[in-house]
N, C-alpha and C positions, 0 to 999 in steps of 0.2 A: 504493499500499499504506500510505502514511502516513495515509490517510483511513479506515482500518479499525481495529477493536479489535485490540490487540496481545496475542497469547497466547505466552508464553515456556515452553518445555519444559526443566526443569532436573532434575538428579539426579546420582548417582554415574556414573562411567564404565561403559559397557557395559550399561546397564539397558534400552536400547531407544528412546532419545530420537530418534535419526536414523531409525529404522524408522517411528515415529509421524509424524515430519516428512514423510517420503516419502508416507505414506498420506494425510496432509491435503492435500498439494500435487498428488497424483495421478500422481507419476512419481518415478523413482529419481534424485533430485537430490543427496541427501546420501549419501556413502560409508557403507556398512554392513559391519561386520566384527566378528568375535568379539574381536579385539585391543582392549583398552581404549585410549581416548585418540585414536581416529581423528579425531573432530571437534575442531578447535582454535579456529577463529573462530566468532563467532555468525553464523548464516546465517538470512536471512529469505526467505519465500515467501508467496504468496497461498494461504491455506488455505480448504478447504471441507469442511463436514460437514453433509450433508443440505441444508437451506436456509440454513445459517449461513455467512457469509463473514467471514474475519478475516485478520490478518497473523500468520503462524505464525513463531516464532523458535527455531531449534535452537541449543543451547549446548554448550560443552565440559563434560566431566564434572568435578564438584567432588571434590577430594581433601582428606584430613586434612592432609597435609604438602606444602608447596611445595618439591619437590626441585630445582627449577631456576627460573631467571628466566623461561623459556618458560611453565612451569606457573603462575607468578605472573601473567603477562600474560594467560593463557587464563582464569584465575579473574576477573581484573578485567573481561574481556569479558563473562563470564557475570553478574557483578554488575551491569554496566551494563544488560544485557538484563532483569534482574529490576527494576531501577529504572525502566525505560521501559515495562514491561509493565502492561496492565490486568488480565490474569489470568495466574496462574502454574500450570502443570500439573507437579506434582511426581511423578516416577516412581521407584518402588522395585522391586527385583528380587524377584519372588515365589519364586524358587528359593532365594535366599540368605536371605530374611527380612529384618526390620528390623535394621540394623547401627548401631553407634555413630555413624558418619558420617551415616547417614540422620537420626538424632536431632539432630545438630548442624545439619544443613541445615534441618530442620523448625523449629528454634529461630530460625534466621536468617530464614526465610520468615515466621514469625509476627510478628517484629519489623518486617517491611516493611509490615504492615497492608494487603497486597494480597489480593484474591480468590484463594484457593488450591484447586485441585482435586487430590486425591490419587489416584493410579493405582498399583495393585499389578499390575505386568506379569509375564508368563511364569508365571502362577499355576497350580500343581498342584492339581487338584480335591481331593485328599485333604487338603491343608493349607489349603483355602480359608477355612473358618470361623475357624480359629485365627489365620491370618495377617491376615485383615481386622480381627479384634479387636485384634491386636497393632499394626496400622497405625493403628487408631482412637486408640491410646494416644499417638500423636504430637501430638495436640491440634490437628489440622487438619480435624476432622469425619469423616464416614463416607468410607471408601475404596471405590474402584470396582474390582471384579475385571476384569482387562483382559488382552487379548493384542493387542499392536501388530502382530505378524506375521500373525495370522488374523482380525483385525477383531472380536474378541469384546469386548463392553462398550461398543460405539459408541453405542448408544441411551442408556445411562446417562450417558456423557460428554456427549452432545448436551444432555440436560436440565440438566446441571451447568453447561455453558458458556452456554446460551441467555439467561438473564436478563442476565448482564453483557454479553455480546456485543451483544444487542439495544439495551441502554441506551446502551453506549459509541458504537455505530454511529450511533444516532439522535442522540446529543449532538454527535458530530463533524459530522454533517449539518447540524444546527442552527447550529453554530459557523461553518460555511462560509457558510451563507446569511446569518447575522448580519454576517459580515465584508463580504459583498457589499452588504448593505443600508445605508441611511443610518444613521449611528451616533447621530443625535439621537433623543431620546425624542419620538415622534410623538403629540402630544396634540391631539385634535379636540374642538371645542365644538359640540354638536348641540342641537336642540330645535325646538319649534314656532315659527312666525313670531311675532316681536315678544316673544320670551322674554327678550331683552337679550344675545344672544351677542356682537354687535359691540361693545356697550357694555362687556362683560366684557373683550374683547380689549384695547380701548383703556385700560381701568382697569389691566390687567396691565402693558401697555407704557408707561403714563404719558404717552400721546400720542394724538392723533386720527389713528390709523393706518388705520382703516376707517370708512366712512360709516355714520352712525347717523341715526335719525329716528323720529318716532311712527308712521310708515306701516309696515305689515308688508311684508316681501319686499324690503328695501333691498339685502340681500346676495344676489347671484345665483350667482356663481362661488365655489367653495371657495378661499379665500385662504390661502396658506401663509406663515408668517413665522418666520424663524430668530431665536432669542432665547436668552440665557444666564440661568439662574436658579440661584443658589447652586452654582456650578461644574458644573451639569448643563445641557448643550446641549439646548434644546427646539425642536421644530418645532410652533408653534401654528397650528392650522387653524380658520379661521372658516368655517362652512358656511351654506348657505341654509336657511331654515326649512322643516321637512317637515310638511306638512298631510296630513290624511286623503286617500287617493287618490281618493275620490269627489268631492272638492272641487277637484281639480287638472284643469283643462281646457286651459289654454294650454300650447302646445308648449315655450315658453321655461322655464315653471315645472317642467314635467316633466324637462327637461334639467337644471335646477338641482338638482332632488331626486336625480336619478341621480348627479350630481357629488358630492352630500353623502353618498350611500350608498358611493360609491367611496372617499371620504375615511375613512369608518368601517373599511372593509375593510383599508386600509393603515395604520391607526392602531395604536399600542400600548395606549394608554389613551384612553377616551372620557369627556368630561364631559357628562352629560345635563342641560341647563339647563331648569328648570322655573319657571313663574310661581308663587311661594309663595302668592299669593292664591287660586289655583285649581289646586293641584298634582295630579299623577297622574290626569289625564283619560286616556281610553282610548287616545288617540294617544301619550301619554307612555309608557304600558305597552307599546305596539307597538314604540316606538323602543328601549326598554330590552331587550326580547326579541330584537330584531334585533342589538344589540350583543353580547349574551350568546351568542346562536347563532353569531356570527362569532368568538367566542373572544377578544374584546378585554377588557382591564381596564375597570371601570366605576366612576365616582363620580357621585353625584347632587348637583347644586347647586341649592338653593332660592333663587331670586333674588327681589329686591324684599322682602326680609325685614323691612325697616324699615316696610312697610305692613301687616304681619300683626299682628293683635291677640291671638288665642289661640295663641301659639307652641307651647306644649306639645302642644296637641291636634293641630296640624299634623304635628309630628314623629311623634307616636304613630300617626297615621293613615297616614303614609308607611311606617313600619316595618311596620305590620299588613298593609298591602296588599301589600308586597314579600314578606312571609313567606308569604302565601297564594297569591300568583301565581307565585313563583319560589322553591320550597322549596330548590333547590340554590344559590340566590344570595340568600338572605334577608338576609345580612349586608353588603349593599352600603353603603359609607359615605355618609352624608348630610350635607352641609355647608350650613348657612344662609349666605347671602351678600346683599350689596347692591352690585351692579356700580356703580350711580350713586354711592353713598356710599363705595365702596372698602372695605366692611366684609367681613373674613374672606377677602379675595382670596388672600392668600399662604398662609393655612391651607388653602385649596382646592388651591393648587399643591403644597404639602407632602404632602397626602393623595394627590394624583395620582401623585407620584413614589414614594411608599410603595407604592402599588398596582402601579406598573411593576416595582418589585423583587420583589413577590410573584409577578407574572406570569412572571417569569424564574427562579422558585424551582427548585432541584434537591434532591432527597432522596437519601440513600444508600440502597442496597438493604437494609442492616441496620436502618435506621430504619423503613423500610416494613414489613419482615417482623415486627419487634417490634410495629408498630401492627396488622398483620393478626392476629397471635396474640392481642393484647388485645381487639380489637373482636369477633372471632369467638368468643372465650370469654365476653365480656359478653353477646353476643346472637348465638347460632349461627345460620347460614343455615337456612332452612326446608327441609322435606322436598320432594323433587321429585315430579312426578306419579307416577312409578313406585315411590314409597315410599323411594327412596334418599336419604341425607343428602348435600346439597351440601357439598363441602369446598373451601375456598380454600387452596391449598398455599403460595403465596408471591406476592410483588408486586415489581415493578421499575418505574422511571420510564422511559418510552419517548421522551418529549420534554418540552420546556417551551414557554412562550410560546403558549398557557397550559399549565400542568402537565398531563400525560397519563400515566396509570399503566395498566399491563397486570397484571391479577390472573389467575393461573393457577389453574384449578380443574378438578375432575373432570366437572362438568356445567355449562358455561358458559351454555348456552341456558336453564337453569332458574332463573337468578337473577331474582326478581321485581322490579318497579319499586320497590316499597316498600323492599326490602332494599338496592337500589342508592342510594336516597335516604338510608337510614340510613348507609351507608358514606361517602357524600359529606359529610353532616353531620358524621360522626365525624372525617373527614379535616380538615375546617375547624377543628373544635375542637382537634385535635392539633397542626396545623401553621400556623394562622392564615393562611388564604388569602382574607382579606376583600377583596371587590371583584373577585375573579378566578374565572372559570368553570373547573371542574376536569373533566377527561375521565377516565372509568373504562372500560377495555376488558376484557372477560372472555374469556380464552383457554383452550382445552383443553390437556391434557398428553398428547395421544394418542401412540401409537407412531409416530415419524417415518417408519418404513418403509411405513406404510399408503398414503400418497399417492405413494410412489415405485414401487409395484408396477404 
């Protein structure tokens, strides 16, 4: 349960918290009675709502006055549940309406800066509109009309919980995999044969660590070297040169290239080393595409810069070609270097570490939703084939390494590629994801009951 998003249910005594807890865990685990204060300890269980899984936490009811030491201890347990929660479900009693204590609790929850979902439980139909309006005045957003006993309002609650539950669960999953993986920044040097990869590794380490020479294909195995740079542990990987597949005939070279591709797949950031005297050949572009498709951070290093005469033209040509070939990655950092002369070697490493941190970027849901509101106002999504307007409702980050966002909309299959490119470029402008591929996934907000019938 520690590896799932935590949802804490809070509110005054006897508003229906334990009834909701029992509904989420699918059995009568918590005692339920009309007597206030039945729940004293915070209780945890594995909760399920349609296809969402989370840890649900039932808490003691909060009261205005601590009449005993026991009440103070119960309230401390509830406060701890609030502090540890990713989402807080705040329940108020629809029969009694908004009370002064509800307002005090709402103030406390706003100060926590946690995601809060407001439920008006036991709501009488005649008072529905007035009470929902009164609950909105608590400053926690729109309230959901709910019945914990009868399961009314579960669909609205599902959509309110889904973005945060998805994001936190994916984040916890990533953190578990990160903890299991090597903690070093995996930095692979790739390129065509004789681009100077081994020379670059030796220049970084300031020693003849790998064999170099004028002949192409000196490196056959991907060689991994642990090294510390500015308090950042690196795993430098020197790879075999990757030629066009049509030119590869020997079995040994095929195995070497396969080894280099595996190195890319396990990398965090890849430095694509090119010969600056003849950069961006077709094979270079294929290698760049492979790195981007694998979701790795990318830095271009133009080697043998000391031999280039028209330096400005070379940089402009590289920028132009990337902008046309990879519209979603047109801002890949390009660093001119000379491995032989050790020019700009450490500037290249600094940039690679910058890209690594961007590769791990996490955005808050509020940041993303402000961004969605802005970009869709500036350039609204186009009309769908049926004449309906595509509406992007909200966004949340579902993972990083590289950053991946889920955008929830009414017609996810109607987003054209041109508008997807617009959103990717707008995201880059807003959050500076230079050198990092970004994944956008479009999801519908359909009724969750449909797939359950």
